[in-house]
C-alpha positions as CSV (number, residue, x, y, z in Angstrom):
1,R,-46.8,57.9,-20.3
2,K,-47.1,61.1,-18.3
3,Q,-43.8,62.4,-19.5
4,K,-45.0,62.0,-23.1
5,G,-48.3,63.7,-22.4
6,L,-50.3,60.6,-23.3
7,T,-53.6,59.6,-21.9
8,Q,-54.2,56.1,-20.6
9,E,-56.6,55.6,-23.5
10,E,-54.0,56.6,-26.1
11,L,-51.5,54.2,-24.7
12,A,-54.1,51.4,-24.4
13,N,-55.1,51.9,-28.0
14,A,-51.4,51.8,-29.1
15,L,-50.8,48.6,-27.2
16,G,-54.1,46.9,-28.0
17,V,-55.2,46.6,-24.3
18,T,-57.9,48.2,-22.2
19,C,-57.7,51.5,-20.3
20,Q,-58.4,49.5,-17.2
21,A,-55.2,47.4,-17.8
22,I,-53.1,50.5,-18.1
23,S,-54.7,51.9,-14.9
24,R,-54.1,48.7,-13.1
25,W,-50.4,48.5,-14.1
26,E,-49.9,52.1,-13.0
27,A,-51.6,51.5,-9.7
28,G,-49.3,48.5,-9.0
29,G,-52.2,46.0,-9.2
30,G,-50.6,43.9,-11.9
31,Y,-48.1,43.8,-14.7
32,P,-48.3,43.6,-18.5
33,D,-48.0,40.2,-20.1
34,I,-44.4,39.4,-21.0
35,E,-45.3,39.5,-24.7
36,L,-46.2,43.2,-24.3
37,I,-42.8,44.2,-22.8
38,P,-41.0,44.7,-26.2
39,A,-44.0,46.6,-27.6
40,I,-44.0,49.0,-24.6
41,A,-40.3,49.5,-24.8
42,N,-40.5,50.2,-28.6
43,Y,-43.5,52.5,-28.2
44,F,-41.5,54.7,-25.8
45,N,-38.3,54.2,-27.8
46,V,-36.3,52.8,-24.8
47,S,-34.6,49.5,-24.2
48,I,-36.2,46.8,-22.2
49,D,-33.5,47.4,-19.6
50,E,-34.4,51.1,-19.4
51,L,-38.1,50.1,-19.1
52,F,-37.3,48.1,-16.0
53,G,-35.1,50.8,-14.6
54,Y,-31.8,49.2,-15.5
55,S,-29.3,51.3,-17.4
56,K,-26.5,53.5,-16.4
57,D,-28.2,53.7,-12.9
58,R,-27.6,50.0,-12.5
59,E,-23.9,50.2,-13.1
60,E,-23.6,53.3,-10.9
61,K,-25.5,51.6,-8.1
62,L,-23.4,48.4,-8.4
63,K,-20.2,50.5,-8.4
64,R,-21.3,52.4,-5.3
65,I,-22.2,49.2,-3.4
66,L,-18.8,47.6,-4.3
67,D,-16.9,50.7,-3.3
68,N,-18.7,50.9,0.0
69,A,-18.1,47.2,0.6
70,D,-14.3,47.6,-0.2
71,K,-14.0,50.5,2.2
72,A,-15.7,48.6,5.0
73,I,-13.8,45.4,4.4
74,N,-10.4,47.3,4.3
75,E,-11.2,49.2,7.5
76,Q,-12.2,45.9,9.2
77,G,-14.5,47.7,11.7
78,D,-18.0,46.6,12.6
79,M,-19.1,44.5,9.6
80,A,-22.8,44.3,10.5
81,E,-23.9,47.2,8.1
82,C,-21.7,45.9,5.3
83,V,-23.1,42.4,5.6
84,E,-26.7,43.7,5.5
85,M,-25.9,46.0,2.6
86,L,-24.4,43.1,0.6
87,R,-27.2,40.7,1.5
88,T,-29.7,43.2,0.1
89,A,-27.5,43.8,-3.0
90,S,-27.2,40.0,-3.6
91,E,-31.0,39.8,-3.8
92,E,-31.1,42.7,-6.3
93,F,-28.0,41.4,-8.3
94,P,-28.2,37.6,-7.7
95,S,-25.8,36.8,-10.6
96,E,-23.2,39.5,-9.9
97,P,-20.2,37.6,-8.6
98,Q,-18.4,40.6,-7.2
99,I,-21.3,41.3,-4.8
100,L,-21.2,37.7,-3.6
101,I,-17.4,37.7,-3.3
102,K,-17.5,40.9,-1.1
103,L,-20.4,39.3,0.9
104,G,-18.2,36.2,1.6
105,Y,-15.3,38.4,2.7
106,A,-17.6,40.5,5.0
107,L,-19.2,37.4,6.5
108,N,-15.7,35.9,7.2
109,L,-14.6,39.1,9.0
110,H,-17.9,39.4,10.8
111,G,-17.7,35.8,12.0
112,W,-14.2,36.4,13.4
113,K,-15.4,39.6,15.2
114,K,-18.6,38.0,16.6
115,Y,-17.4,34.5,17.6
116,G,-13.7,34.1,16.7
117,A,-12.3,30.6,16.3
118,R,-11.4,28.2,19.0
119,S,-8.6,25.6,19.1
120,Y,-7.1,23.4,21.8
121,T,-4.0,21.4,22.6
122,T,-3.7,18.0,24.1
123,T,-1.1,16.7,26.5
124,D,0.2,14.2,23.9
125,S,0.7,16.7,21.1
126,D,2.3,20.0,20.5
127,Y,-0.2,20.9,17.8
128,A,-3.3,23.0,18.2
129,H,-6.5,21.3,17.1
130,E,-9.5,23.1,15.8
131,D,-12.6,23.1,18.1
132,T,-14.7,22.2,15.1
133,E,-17.9,21.9,17.1
134,Y,-17.6,25.5,18.3
135,N,-16.4,26.8,14.9
136,A,-19.2,25.0,13.0
137,G,-21.7,27.0,15.1
138,N,-20.5,30.3,13.7
139,I,-23.6,31.3,11.6
140,Y,-21.6,33.9,9.6
141,W,-19.0,31.3,8.6
142,Q,-21.9,28.9,7.6
143,E,-23.3,31.6,5.4
144,E,-19.8,32.5,4.0
145,V,-19.4,28.8,2.9
146,K,-22.7,28.9,1.1
147,V,-21.9,32.2,-0.6
148,F,-18.4,31.0,-1.7
149,E,-19.8,27.7,-2.9
150,K,-22.2,29.6,-5.1
151,V,-19.5,31.9,-6.4
152,L,-16.9,29.2,-7.4
153,P,-18.8,28.0,-10.5
154,M,-19.3,31.6,-11.7
155,N,-17.1,33.3,-14.3
156,I,-14.6,35.1,-12.0
157,P,-10.9,36.0,-12.5
158,P,-8.4,33.2,-11.6
159,E,-6.7,35.1,-8.8
160,E,-10.1,35.7,-7.1
161,R,-11.0,32.0,-7.6
162,D,-7.7,31.0,-5.9
163,A,-8.3,33.4,-3.0
164,I,-11.9,32.2,-2.5
165,T,-10.8,28.6,-2.7
166,M,-8.2,29.1,0.0
167,M,-10.7,30.8,2.2
168,L,-13.2,28.0,1.6
169,V,-10.7,25.3,2.4
170,I,-9.8,27.0,5.6
171,A,-13.4,27.5,6.5
172,Y,-14.2,23.8,5.8
173,A,-11.2,22.7,8.0
174,K,-12.1,25.1,10.9
175,M,-15.6,23.7,10.9
176,G,-14.6,20.1,10.7
177,Q,-15.5,19.4,7.1
178,N,-12.1,17.9,6.3
179,D,-13.3,15.8,3.4
180,K,-14.7,18.9,1.6
181,A,-11.5,20.8,2.4
182,K,-9.3,18.0,1.0
183,A,-11.5,17.5,-2.1
184,L,-11.5,21.2,-2.9
185,A,-7.7,21.6,-2.2
186,F,-6.8,18.6,-4.5
187,K,-8.8,20.1,-7.4
188,Q,-6.3,23.0,-7.5
189,N,-3.1,23.5,-9.3
190,S,-0.4,21.6,-7.5
191,I,1.6,24.7,-6.8
192,I,-1.4,26.4,-5.1
């Protein structure tokens, strides 16, 4: 409104609302009714996405977040900042699978760094057994499982689905959720 040099009264008249309504919206004391959104966007000759601040900026922000996440994941250093950045991004972009995928990877790495995994052997076996009770207490792996379970039904490339499925099967097994691990594994292509 200010960029166009309009008064609150002029905008209110154009939209069929009161000046007080415009003042309240601008002060953050409320929002326009949903039915008014297209009229406001049309009045200012912008898309609804632009009205809400989503346009090229959204794509640039998303790319910047994903690039930063890739860098942190590839470096495999302290993942705390990366995890927090991706948690925040997942709230802003809740249906963006790439954010969730990166968050799952970061949580997996962070869980390894913070707690690691435990296994043990027994005198009657040469095999190592997972210490599922200890591993199941890894809060980062618990969150990783939830994130990957949310991602799997989304529209993602097959190679990413395979990688996530493998990570999820391993996480289930490490945490003693063998039935879930088997069920997910048996849903896959037999070669995989």
